[in-house]
mmCIF file as Biopython writes it, N, C-alpha, C and O atoms, coordinates in Angstrom:
data_model
#
loop_
_atom_site.group_PDB
_atom_site.id
_atom_site.type_symbol
_atom_site.label_atom_id
_atom_site.label_alt_id
_atom_site.label_comp_id
_atom_site.label_asym_id
_atom_site.label_entity_id
_atom_site.label_seq_id
_atom_site.pdbx_PDB_ins_code
_atom_site.Cartn_x
_atom_site.Cartn_y
_atom_site.Cartn_z
_atom_site.occupancy
_atom_site.B_iso_or_equiv
_atom_site.auth_seq_id
_atom_site.auth_asym_id
_atom_site.pdbx_PDB_model_num
ATOM 1   N N  . MET A ? 1  ? 195.431 134.145 83.891 1.0 0.0 1  A 1 
ATOM 2   C CA . MET A ? 1  ? 194.194 133.764 84.515 1.0 0.0 1  A 1 
ATOM 3   C C  . MET A ? 1  ? 193.230 133.278 83.434 1.0 0.0 1  A 1 
ATOM 4   O O  . MET A ? 1  ? 193.110 133.886 82.370 1.0 0.0 1  A 1 
ATOM 5   N N  . ARG A ? 2  ? 192.562 132.200 83.719 1.0 0.0 2  A 1 
ATOM 6   C CA . ARG A ? 2  ? 191.635 131.597 82.769 1.0 0.0 2  A 1 
ATOM 7   C C  . ARG A ? 2  ? 190.261 132.274 82.861 1.0 0.0 2  A 1 
ATOM 8   O O  . ARG A ? 2  ? 189.747 132.518 83.953 1.0 0.0 2  A 1 
ATOM 9   N N  . VAL A ? 3  ? 189.682 132.570 81.701 1.0 0.0 3  A 1 
ATOM 10  C CA . VAL A ? 3  ? 188.355 133.192 81.647 1.0 0.0 3  A 1 
ATOM 11  C C  . VAL A ? 3  ? 187.309 132.101 81.468 1.0 0.0 3  A 1 
ATOM 12  O O  . VAL A ? 3  ? 187.402 131.276 80.559 1.0 0.0 3  A 1 
ATOM 13  N N  . ARG A ? 4  ? 186.332 132.110 82.330 1.0 0.0 4  A 1 
ATOM 14  C CA . ARG A ? 4  ? 185.261 131.121 82.243 1.0 0.0 4  A 1 
ATOM 15  C C  . ARG A ? 4  ? 184.354 131.451 81.054 1.0 0.0 4  A 1 
ATOM 16  O O  . ARG A ? 4  ? 184.142 132.623 80.741 1.0 0.0 4  A 1 
ATOM 17  N N  . PRO A ? 5  ? 183.821 130.421 80.393 1.0 0.0 5  A 1 
ATOM 18  C CA . PRO A ? 5  ? 182.901 130.672 79.278 1.0 0.0 5  A 1 
ATOM 19  C C  . PRO A ? 5  ? 181.718 131.549 79.677 1.0 0.0 5  A 1 
ATOM 20  O O  . PRO A ? 5  ? 181.274 132.390 78.895 1.0 0.0 5  A 1 
ATOM 21  N N  . SER A ? 6  ? 181.214 131.356 80.880 1.0 0.0 6  A 1 
ATOM 22  C CA . SER A ? 6  ? 180.063 132.159 81.311 1.0 0.0 6  A 1 
ATOM 23  C C  . SER A ? 6  ? 180.411 133.643 81.384 1.0 0.0 6  A 1 
ATOM 24  O O  . SER A ? 6  ? 179.553 134.490 81.138 1.0 0.0 6  A 1 
ATOM 25  N N  . ASP A ? 7  ? 181.662 133.968 81.721 1.0 0.0 7  A 1 
ATOM 26  C CA . ASP A ? 7  ? 182.092 135.364 81.754 1.0 0.0 7  A 1 
ATOM 27  C C  . ASP A ? 7  ? 182.106 135.956 80.350 1.0 0.0 7  A 1 
ATOM 28  O O  . ASP A ? 7  ? 181.714 137.105 80.143 1.0 0.0 7  A 1 
ATOM 29  N N  . ARG A ? 8  ? 182.563 135.155 79.386 1.0 0.0 8  A 1 
ATOM 30  C CA . ARG A ? 8  ? 182.571 135.631 77.998 1.0 0.0 8  A 1 
ATOM 31  C C  . ARG A ? 8  ? 181.147 135.899 77.520 1.0 0.0 8  A 1 
ATOM 32  O O  . ARG A ? 8  ? 180.891 136.903 76.855 1.0 0.0 8  A 1 
ATOM 33  N N  . TYR A ? 9  ? 180.219 134.998 77.859 1.0 0.0 9  A 1 
ATOM 34  C CA . TYR A ? 9  ? 178.827 135.190 77.453 1.0 0.0 9  A 1 
ATOM 35  C C  . TYR A ? 9  ? 178.238 136.433 78.110 1.0 0.0 9  A 1 
ATOM 36  O O  . TYR A ? 9  ? 177.515 137.200 77.473 1.0 0.0 9  A 1 
ATOM 37  N N  . ALA A ? 10 ? 178.546 136.621 79.364 1.0 0.0 10 A 1 
ATOM 38  C CA . ALA A ? 10 ? 178.021 137.788 80.082 1.0 0.0 10 A 1 
ATOM 39  C C  . ALA A ? 10 ? 178.546 139.075 79.457 1.0 0.0 10 A 1 
ATOM 40  O O  . ALA A ? 10 ? 177.790 140.030 79.281 1.0 0.0 10 A 1 
ATOM 41  N N  . ASP A ? 11 ? 179.833 139.109 79.120 1.0 0.0 11 A 1 
ATOM 42  C CA . ASP A ? 11 ? 180.406 140.291 78.474 1.0 0.0 11 A 1 
ATOM 43  C C  . ASP A ? 11 ? 179.756 140.552 77.121 1.0 0.0 11 A 1 
ATOM 44  O O  . ASP A ? 11 ? 179.408 141.690 76.808 1.0 0.0 11 A 1 
ATOM 45  N N  . ALA A ? 12 ? 179.594 139.515 76.325 1.0 0.0 12 A 1 
ATOM 46  C CA . ALA A ? 12 ? 178.977 139.658 75.005 1.0 0.0 12 A 1 
ATOM 47  C C  . ALA A ? 12 ? 177.533 140.127 75.136 1.0 0.0 12 A 1 
ATOM 48  O O  . ALA A ? 12 ? 177.088 140.997 74.387 1.0 0.0 12 A 1 
ATOM 49  N N  . TYR A ? 13 ? 176.806 139.552 76.083 1.0 0.0 13 A 1 
ATOM 50  C CA . TYR A ? 13 ? 175.413 139.959 76.288 1.0 0.0 13 A 1 
ATOM 51  C C  . TYR A ? 13 ? 175.346 141.427 76.712 1.0 0.0 13 A 1 
ATOM 52  O O  . TYR A ? 13 ? 174.484 142.172 76.244 1.0 0.0 13 A 1 
ATOM 53  N N  . GLY A ? 14 ? 176.242 141.835 77.586 1.0 0.0 14 A 1 
ATOM 54  C CA . GLY A ? 14 ? 176.263 143.225 78.025 1.0 0.0 14 A 1 
ATOM 55  C C  . GLY A ? 14 ? 176.493 144.190 76.880 1.0 0.0 14 A 1 
ATOM 56  O O  . GLY A ? 14 ? 175.829 145.222 76.787 1.0 0.0 14 A 1 
ATOM 57  N N  . ARG A ? 15 ? 177.428 143.858 76.012 1.0 0.0 15 A 1 
ATOM 58  C CA . ARG A ? 15 ? 177.693 144.717 74.848 1.0 0.0 15 A 1 
ATOM 59  C C  . ARG A ? 15 ? 176.491 144.735 73.903 1.0 0.0 15 A 1 
ATOM 60  O O  . ARG A ? 15 ? 176.109 145.792 73.402 1.0 0.0 15 A 1 
ATOM 61  N N  . ALA A ? 16 ? 175.904 143.578 73.664 1.0 0.0 16 A 1 
ATOM 62  C CA . ALA A ? 16 ? 174.759 143.498 72.756 1.0 0.0 16 A 1 
ATOM 63  C C  . ALA A ? 16 ? 173.556 144.247 73.321 1.0 0.0 16 A 1 
ATOM 64  O O  . ALA A ? 16 ? 172.847 144.925 72.578 1.0 0.0 16 A 1 
ATOM 65  N N  . SER A ? 17 ? 173.321 144.135 74.612 1.0 0.0 17 A 1 
ATOM 66  C CA . SER A ? 17 ? 172.157 144.799 75.196 1.0 0.0 17 A 1 
ATOM 67  C C  . SER A ? 17 ? 172.319 146.317 75.169 1.0 0.0 17 A 1 
ATOM 68  O O  . SER A ? 17 ? 171.341 147.048 75.009 1.0 0.0 17 A 1 
ATOM 69  N N  . THR A ? 18 ? 173.552 146.785 75.327 1.0 0.0 18 A 1 
ATOM 70  C CA . THR A ? 18 ? 173.800 148.228 75.238 1.0 0.0 18 A 1 
ATOM 71  C C  . THR A ? 18 ? 173.509 148.722 73.829 1.0 0.0 18 A 1 
ATOM 72  O O  . THR A ? 18 ? 172.844 149.744 73.654 1.0 0.0 18 A 1 
ATOM 73  N N  . ALA A ? 19 ? 173.998 148.009 72.829 1.0 0.0 19 A 1 
ATOM 74  C CA . ALA A ? 19 ? 173.741 148.393 71.437 1.0 0.0 19 A 1 
ATOM 75  C C  . ALA A ? 19 ? 172.250 148.333 71.126 1.0 0.0 19 A 1 
ATOM 76  O O  . ALA A ? 19 ? 171.714 149.212 70.452 1.0 0.0 19 A 1 
ATOM 77  N N  . TYR A ? 20 ? 171.585 147.295 71.619 1.0 0.0 20 A 1 
ATOM 78  C CA . TYR A ? 20 ? 170.143 147.126 71.421 1.0 0.0 20 A 1 
ATOM 79  C C  . TYR A ? 20 ? 169.399 148.345 71.965 1.0 0.0 20 A 1 
ATOM 80  O O  . TYR A ? 20 ? 168.526 148.899 71.297 1.0 0.0 20 A 1 
ATOM 81  N N  . ALA A ? 21 ? 169.750 148.751 73.172 1.0 0.0 21 A 1 
ATOM 82  C CA . ALA A ? 21 ? 169.092 149.896 73.805 1.0 0.0 21 A 1 
ATOM 83  C C  . ALA A ? 21 ? 169.378 151.187 73.045 1.0 0.0 21 A 1 
ATOM 84  O O  . ALA A ? 21 ? 168.484 152.014 72.864 1.0 0.0 21 A 1 
ATOM 85  N N  . GLU A ? 22 ? 170.611 151.359 72.604 1.0 0.0 22 A 1 
ATOM 86  C CA . GLU A ? 22 ? 170.981 152.590 71.901 1.0 0.0 22 A 1 
ATOM 87  C C  . GLU A ? 22 ? 170.247 152.720 70.569 1.0 0.0 22 A 1 
ATOM 88  O O  . GLU A ? 22 ? 169.918 153.830 70.151 1.0 0.0 22 A 1 
ATOM 89  N N  . VAL A ? 23 ? 169.994 151.613 69.910 1.0 0.0 23 A 1 
ATOM 90  C CA . VAL A ? 23 ? 169.326 151.644 68.613 1.0 0.0 23 A 1 
ATOM 91  C C  . VAL A ? 23 ? 167.811 151.650 68.764 1.0 0.0 23 A 1 
ATOM 92  O O  . VAL A ? 23 ? 167.130 152.475 68.154 1.0 0.0 23 A 1 
ATOM 93  N N  . LEU A ? 24 ? 167.283 150.742 69.567 1.0 0.0 24 A 1 
ATOM 94  C CA . LEU A ? 24 ? 165.833 150.577 69.631 1.0 0.0 24 A 1 
ATOM 95  C C  . LEU A ? 24 ? 165.118 151.551 70.550 1.0 0.0 24 A 1 
ATOM 96  O O  . LEU A ? 24 ? 164.001 151.963 70.239 1.0 0.0 24 A 1 
ATOM 97  N N  . ASP A ? 25 ? 165.713 151.932 71.662 1.0 0.0 25 A 1 
ATOM 98  C CA . ASP A ? 25 ? 165.003 152.815 72.590 1.0 0.0 25 A 1 
ATOM 99  C C  . ASP A ? 25 ? 164.555 154.118 71.922 1.0 0.0 25 A 1 
ATOM 100 O O  . ASP A ? 25 ? 163.391 154.492 72.062 1.0 0.0 25 A 1 
ATOM 101 N N  . PRO A ? 26 ? 165.435 154.821 71.203 1.0 0.0 26 A 1 
ATOM 102 C CA . PRO A ? 26 ? 164.968 156.050 70.550 1.0 0.0 26 A 1 
ATOM 103 C C  . PRO A ? 26 ? 163.888 155.781 69.498 1.0 0.0 26 A 1 
ATOM 104 O O  . PRO A ? 26 ? 162.965 156.577 69.326 1.0 0.0 26 A 1 
ATOM 105 N N  . THR A ? 27 ? 164.014 154.669 68.811 1.0 0.0 27 A 1 
ATOM 106 C CA . THR A ? 27 ? 163.046 154.329 67.766 1.0 0.0 27 A 1 
ATOM 107 C C  . THR A ? 27 ? 161.681 154.008 68.361 1.0 0.0 27 A 1 
ATOM 108 O O  . THR A ? 27 ? 160.649 154.379 67.802 1.0 0.0 27 A 1 
ATOM 109 N N  . LEU A ? 28 ? 161.682 153.316 69.497 1.0 0.0 28 A 1 
ATOM 110 C CA . LEU A ? 28 ? 160.430 152.868 70.101 1.0 0.0 28 A 1 
ATOM 111 C C  . LEU A ? 28 ? 159.890 153.809 71.179 1.0 0.0 28 A 1 
ATOM 112 O O  . LEU A ? 28 ? 158.877 153.506 71.808 1.0 0.0 28 A 1 
ATOM 113 N N  . ALA A ? 29 ? 160.551 154.941 71.398 1.0 0.0 29 A 1 
ATOM 114 C CA . ALA A ? 29 ? 160.098 155.874 72.437 1.0 0.0 29 A 1 
ATOM 115 C C  . ALA A ? 29 ? 158.649 156.303 72.238 1.0 0.0 29 A 1 
ATOM 116 O O  . ALA A ? 29 ? 157.903 156.354 73.216 1.0 0.0 29 A 1 
ATOM 117 N N  . PRO A ? 30 ? 158.213 156.615 71.009 1.0 0.0 30 A 1 
ATOM 118 C CA . PRO A ? 30 ? 156.798 156.976 70.842 1.0 0.0 30 A 1 
ATOM 119 C C  . PRO A ? 30 ? 155.849 155.834 71.230 1.0 0.0 30 A 1 
ATOM 120 O O  . PRO A ? 30 ? 154.758 156.079 71.744 1.0 0.0 30 A 1 
ATOM 121 N N  . VAL A ? 31 ? 156.261 154.608 70.987 1.0 0.0 31 A 1 
ATOM 122 C CA . VAL A ? 31 ? 155.449 153.448 71.361 1.0 0.0 31 A 1 
ATOM 123 C C  . VAL A ? 31 ? 155.349 153.355 72.883 1.0 0.0 31 A 1 
ATOM 124 O O  . VAL A ? 31 ? 154.272 153.102 73.422 1.0 0.0 31 A 1 
ATOM 125 N N  . ALA A ? 32 ? 156.462 153.557 73.567 1.0 0.0 32 A 1 
ATOM 126 C CA . ALA A ? 32 ? 156.460 153.512 75.035 1.0 0.0 32 A 1 
ATOM 127 C C  . ALA A ? 32 ? 155.539 154.579 75.605 1.0 0.0 32 A 1 
ATOM 128 O O  . ALA A ? 32 ? 154.772 154.312 76.530 1.0 0.0 32 A 1 
ATOM 129 N N  . ARG A ? 33 ? 155.612 155.781 75.058 1.0 0.0 33 A 1 
ATOM 130 C CA . ARG A ? 33 ? 154.739 156.855 75.541 1.0 0.0 33 A 1 
ATOM 131 C C  . ARG A ? 33 ? 153.264 156.505 75.307 1.0 0.0 33 A 1 
ATOM 132 O O  . ARG A ? 33 ? 152.409 156.780 76.149 1.0 0.0 33 A 1 
ATOM 133 N N  . GLN A ? 34 ? 152.983 155.900 74.157 1.0 0.0 34 A 1 
ATOM 134 C CA . GLN A ? 34 ? 151.597 155.524 73.859 1.0 0.0 34 A 1 
ATOM 135 C C  . GLN A ? 34 ? 151.106 154.433 74.810 1.0 0.0 34 A 1 
ATOM 136 O O  . GLN A ? 34 ? 149.961 154.473 75.260 1.0 0.0 34 A 1 
ATOM 137 N N  . ILE A ? 35 ? 151.959 153.466 75.113 1.0 0.0 35 A 1 
ATOM 138 C CA . ILE A ? 35 ? 151.591 152.408 76.059 1.0 0.0 35 A 1 
ATOM 139 C C  . ILE A ? 35 ? 151.244 153.011 77.410 1.0 0.0 35 A 1 
ATOM 140 O O  . ILE A ? 35 ? 150.239 152.645 78.021 1.0 0.0 35 A 1 
ATOM 141 N N  . LEU A ? 36 ? 152.081 153.939 77.879 1.0 0.0 36 A 1 
ATOM 142 C CA . LEU A ? 36 ? 151.821 154.566 79.174 1.0 0.0 36 A 1 
ATOM 143 C C  . LEU A ? 36 ? 150.560 155.421 79.128 1.0 0.0 36 A 1 
ATOM 144 O O  . LEU A ? 36 ? 149.816 155.496 80.106 1.0 0.0 36 A 1 
ATOM 145 N N  . HIS A ? 37 ? 150.330 156.053 78.008 1.0 0.0 37 A 1 
ATOM 146 C CA . HIS A ? 37 ? 149.102 156.839 77.849 1.0 0.0 37 A 1 
ATOM 147 C C  . HIS A ? 37 ? 147.876 155.928 77.906 1.0 0.0 37 A 1 
ATOM 148 O O  . HIS A ? 37 ? 146.917 156.209 78.624 1.0 0.0 37 A 1 
ATOM 149 N N  . LEU A ? 38 ? 147.916 154.845 77.149 1.0 0.0 38 A 1 
ATOM 150 C CA . LEU A ? 38 ? 146.784 153.919 77.125 1.0 0.0 38 A 1 
ATOM 151 C C  . LEU A ? 38 ? 146.549 153.258 78.489 1.0 0.0 38 A 1 
ATOM 152 O O  . LEU A ? 38 ? 145.414 152.962 78.862 1.0 0.0 38 A 1 
ATOM 153 N N  . ALA A ? 39 ? 147.639 153.034 79.220 1.0 0.0 39 A 1 
ATOM 154 C CA . ALA A ? 39 ? 147.527 152.444 80.562 1.0 0.0 39 A 1 
ATOM 155 C C  . ALA A ? 39 ? 147.144 153.494 81.600 1.0 0.0 39 A 1 
ATOM 156 O O  . ALA A ? 39 ? 146.896 153.170 82.761 1.0 0.0 39 A 1 
ATOM 157 N N  . ASP A ? 40 ? 147.098 154.753 81.173 1.0 0.0 40 A 1 
ATOM 158 C CA . ASP A ? 40 ? 146.726 155.869 82.041 1.0 0.0 40 A 1 
ATOM 159 C C  . ASP A ? 40 ? 147.644 155.962 83.265 1.0 0.0 40 A 1 
ATOM 160 O O  . ASP A ? 40 ? 147.189 156.171 84.389 1.0 0.0 40 A 1 
ATOM 161 N N  . VAL A ? 41 ? 148.943 155.801 83.017 1.0 0.0 41 A 1 
ATOM 162 C CA . VAL A ? 41 ? 149.939 155.899 84.091 1.0 0.0 41 A 1 
ATOM 163 C C  . VAL A ? 41 ? 150.123 157.367 84.451 1.0 0.0 41 A 1 
ATOM 164 O O  . VAL A ? 41 ? 150.348 158.218 83.590 1.0 0.0 41 A 1 
ATOM 165 N N  . ARG A ? 42 ? 150.020 157.636 85.751 1.0 0.0 42 A 1 
ATOM 166 C CA . ARG A ? 42 ? 150.134 159.019 86.237 1.0 0.0 42 A 1 
ATOM 167 C C  . ARG A ? 42 ? 151.130 159.104 87.376 1.0 0.0 42 A 1 
ATOM 168 O O  . ARG A ? 42 ? 151.527 158.092 87.954 1.0 0.0 42 A 1 
ATOM 169 N N  . SER A ? 43 ? 151.521 160.308 87.683 1.0 0.0 43 A 1 
ATOM 170 C CA . SER A ? 43 ? 152.438 160.552 88.790 1.0 0.0 43 A 1 
ATOM 171 C C  . SER A ? 43 ? 151.884 159.916 90.054 1.0 0.0 43 A 1 
ATOM 172 O O  . SER A ? 43 ? 150.709 160.078 90.381 1.0 0.0 43 A 1 
ATOM 173 N N  . GLY A ? 44 ? 152.743 159.192 90.761 1.0 0.0 44 A 1 
ATOM 174 C CA . GLY A ? 44 ? 152.341 158.542 91.998 1.0 0.0 44 A 1 
ATOM 175 C C  . GLY A ? 44 ? 151.874 157.102 91.819 1.0 0.0 44 A 1 
ATOM 176 O O  . GLY A ? 44 ? 151.761 156.362 92.797 1.0 0.0 44 A 1 
ATOM 177 N N  . ASP A ? 45 ? 151.600 156.698 90.578 1.0 0.0 45 A 1 
ATOM 178 C CA . ASP A ? 45 ? 151.195 155.310 90.328 1.0 0.0 45 A 1 
ATOM 179 C C  . ASP A ? 45 ? 152.381 154.384 90.551 1.0 0.0 45 A 1 
ATOM 180 O O  . ASP A ? 45 ? 153.536 154.792 90.434 1.0 0.0 45 A 1 
ATOM 181 N N  . ARG A ? 46 ? 152.082 153.151 90.869 1.0 0.0 46 A 1 
ATOM 182 C CA . ARG A ? 46 ? 153.106 152.116 90.987 1.0 0.0 46 A 1 
ATOM 183 C C  . ARG A ? 46 ? 152.894 151.138 89.842 1.0 0.0 46 A 1 
ATOM 184 O O  . ARG A ? 46 ? 151.780 150.671 89.603 1.0 0.0 46 A 1 
ATOM 185 N N  . ILE A ? 47 ? 153.973 150.836 89.142 1.0 0.0 47 A 1 
ATOM 186 C CA . ILE A ? 47 ? 153.881 149.899 88.025 1.0 0.0 47 A 1 
ATOM 187 C C  . ILE A ? 47 ? 154.951 148.828 88.175 1.0 0.0 47 A 1 
ATOM 188 O O  . ILE A ? 47 ? 155.931 149.007 88.898 1.0 0.0 47 A 1 
ATOM 189 N N  . LEU A ? 48 ? 154.752 147.738 87.497 1.0 0.0 48 A 1 
ATOM 190 C CA . LEU A ? 48 ? 155.711 146.651 87.495 1.0 0.0 48 A 1 
ATOM 191 C C  . LEU A ? 48 ? 156.074 146.353 86.049 1.0 0.0 48 A 1 
ATOM 192 O O  . LEU A ? 48 ? 155.207 146.020 85.241 1.0 0.0 48 A 1 
ATOM 193 N N  . ASP A ? 49 ? 157.344 146.473 85.728 1.0 0.0 49 A 1 
ATOM 194 C CA . ASP A ? 49 ? 157.857 146.207 84.383 1.0 0.0 49 A 1 
ATOM 195 C C  . ASP A ? 49 ? 158.636 144.903 84.460 1.0 0.0 49 A 1 
ATOM 196 O O  . ASP A ? 49 ? 159.723 144.859 85.035 1.0 0.0 49 A 1 
ATOM 197 N N  . VAL A ? 50 ? 158.089 143.852 83.888 1.0 0.0 50 A 1 
ATOM 198 C CA . VAL A ? 50 ? 158.717 142.537 83.966 1.0 0.0 50 A 1 
ATOM 199 C C  . VAL A ? 50 ? 159.061 142.041 82.565 1.0 0.0 50 A 1 
ATOM 200 O O  . VAL A ? 50 ? 158.179 141.861 81.725 1.0 0.0 50 A 1 
ATOM 201 N N  . ALA A ? 51 ? 160.340 141.824 82.326 1.0 0.0 51 A 1 
ATOM 202 C CA . ALA A ? 51 ? 160.808 141.210 81.082 1.0 0.0 51 A 1 
ATOM 203 C C  . ALA A ? 51 ? 160.280 141.909 79.839 1.0 0.0 51 A 1 
ATOM 204 O O  . ALA A ? 51 ? 159.825 141.258 78.898 1.0 0.0 51 A 1 
ATOM 205 N N  . THR A ? 52 ? 160.339 143.229 79.838 1.0 0.0 52 A 1 
ATOM 206 C CA . THR A ? 52 ? 159.849 143.979 78.682 1.0 0.0 52 A 1 
ATOM 207 C C  . THR A ? 52 ? 160.971 144.564 77.845 1.0 0.0 52 A 1 
ATOM 208 O O  . THR A ? 52 ? 160.763 145.530 77.110 1.0 0.0 52 A 1 
ATOM 209 N N  . GLY A ? 53 ? 162.143 143.992 77.952 1.0 0.0 53 A 1 
ATOM 210 C CA . GLY A ? 53 ? 163.250 144.453 77.110 1.0 0.0 53 A 1 
ATOM 211 C C  . GLY A ? 53 ? 164.238 145.282 77.903 1.0 0.0 53 A 1 
ATOM 212 O O  . GLY A ? 53 ? 164.768 144.835 78.920 1.0 0.0 53 A 1 
ATOM 213 N N  . THR A ? 54 ? 164.480 146.482 77.434 1.0 0.0 54 A 1 
ATOM 214 C CA . THR A ? 54 ? 165.539 147.312 78.005 1.0 0.0 54 A 1 
ATOM 215 C C  . THR A ? 54 ? 165.096 148.121 79.221 1.0 0.0 54 A 1 
ATOM 216 O O  . THR A ? 54 ? 165.915 148.808 79.832 1.0 0.0 54 A 1 
ATOM 217 N N  . GLY A ? 55 ? 163.837 148.052 79.575 1.0 0.0 55 A 1 
ATOM 218 C CA . GLY A ? 55 ? 163.330 148.851 80.693 1.0 0.0 55 A 1 
ATOM 219 C C  . GLY A ? 55 ? 162.904 150.240 80.278 1.0 0.0 55 A 1 
ATOM 220 O O  . GLY A ? 55 ? 162.660 151.102 81.122 1.0 0.0 55 A 1 
ATOM 221 N N  . MET A ? 56 ? 162.815 150.460 78.967 1.0 0.0 56 A 1 
ATOM 222 C CA . MET A ? 56 ? 162.475 151.785 78.448 1.0 0.0 56 A 1 
ATOM 223 C C  . MET A ? 56 ? 161.127 152.277 78.981 1.0 0.0 56 A 1 
ATOM 224 O O  . MET A ? 56 ? 160.988 153.453 79.318 1.0 0.0 56 A 1 
ATOM 225 N N  . ILE A ? 57 ? 160.150 151.398 79.057 1.0 0.0 57 A 1 
ATOM 226 C CA . ILE A ? 57 ? 158.831 151.820 79.522 1.0 0.0 57 A 1 
ATOM 227 C C  . ILE A ? 57 ? 158.881 152.200 81.002 1.0 0.0 57 A 1 
ATOM 228 O O  . ILE A ? 57 ? 158.247 153.172 81.413 1.0 0.0 57 A 1 
ATOM 229 N N  . ALA A ? 58 ? 159.628 151.446 81.799 1.0 0.0 58 A 1 
ATOM 230 C CA . ALA A ? 58 ? 159.766 151.777 83.217 1.0 0.0 58 A 1 
ATOM 231 C C  . ALA A ? 58 ? 160.483 153.118 83.386 1.0 0.0 58 A 1 
ATOM 232 O O  . ALA A ? 58 ? 160.098 153.928 84.229 1.0 0.0 58 A 1 
ATOM 233 N N  . ARG A ? 59 ? 161.516 153.349 82.591 1.0 0.0 59 A 1 
ATOM 234 C CA . ARG A ? 59 ? 162.230 154.634 82.685 1.0 0.0 59 A 1 
ATOM 235 C C  . ARG A ? 59 ? 161.320 155.785 82.271 1.0 0.0 59 A 1 
ATOM 236 O O  . ARG A ? 59 ? 161.316 156.839 82.908 1.0 0.0 59 A 1 
ATOM 237 N N  . GLU A ? 60 ? 160.562 155.586 81.223 1.0 0.0 60 A 1 
ATOM 238 C CA . GLU A ? 60 ? 159.622 156.621 80.771 1.0 0.0 60 A 1 
ATOM 239 C C  . GLU A ? 60 ? 158.581 156.891 81.861 1.0 0.0 60 A 1 
ATOM 240 O O  . GLU A ? 60 ? 158.246 158.047 82.117 1.0 0.0 60 A 1 
ATOM 241 N N  . ALA A ? 61 ? 158.076 155.856 82.495 1.0 0.0 61 A 1 
ATOM 242 C CA . ALA A ? 61 ? 157.101 156.035 83.576 1.0 0.0 61 A 1 
ATOM 243 C C  . ALA A ? 61 ? 157.735 156.778 84.747 1.0 0.0 61 A 1 
ATOM 244 O O  . ALA A ? 61 ? 157.102 157.655 85.336 1.0 0.0 61 A 1 
ATOM 245 N N  . ALA A ? 62 ? 158.967 156.442 85.088 1.0 0.0 62 A 1 
ATOM 246 C CA . ALA A ? 62 ? 159.651 157.105 86.206 1.0 0.0 62 A 1 
ATOM 247 C C  . ALA A ? 62 ? 159.845 158.596 85.926 1.0 0.0 62 A 1 
ATOM 248 O O  . ALA A ? 62 ? 159.777 159.421 86.836 1.0 0.0 62 A 1 
ATOM 249 N N  . GLN A ? 63 ? 160.084 158.924 84.679 1.0 0.0 63 A 1 
ATOM 250 C CA . GLN A ? 63 ? 160.247 160.350 84.328 1.0 0.0 63 A 1 
ATOM 251 C C  . GLN A ? 63 ? 158.966 161.145 84.536 1.0 0.0 63 A 1 
ATOM 252 O O  . GLN A ? 63 ? 159.003 162.364 84.705 1.0 0.0 63 A 1 
ATOM 253 N N  . ARG A ? 64 ? 157.845 160.458 84.525 1.0 0.0 64 A 1 
ATOM 254 C CA . ARG A ? 64 ? 156.569 161.112 84.747 1.0 0.0 64 A 1 
ATOM 255 C C  . ARG A ? 64 ? 156.317 161.379 86.223 1.0 0.0 64 A 1 
ATOM 256 O O  . ARG A ? 64 ? 155.362 162.071 86.577 1.0 0.0 64 A 1 
ATOM 257 N N  . GLY A ? 65 ? 157.165 160.837 87.080 1.0 0.0 65 A 1 
ATOM 258 C CA . GLY A ? 65 ? 157.037 161.101 88.506 1.0 0.0 65 A 1 
ATOM 259 C C  . GLY A ? 65 ? 156.551 159.916 89.255 1.0 0.0 65 A 1 
ATOM 260 O O  . GLY A ? 65 ? 156.391 159.979 90.474 1.0 0.0 65 A 1 
#
């Protein structure tokens, strides 16, 4: 079966994004917490995370309730 070039790119991007998240998310976690603090995000708030990388800030906000 022939593999389409777009499939190869998607696979490579998936691997790279996983590595990116594993390396940068722990490093930038204090920054994400500070952003949410400065934005005064609280339990019950609704936020929109658009094109901000790995979604770390949205996950951190969700953990707050």
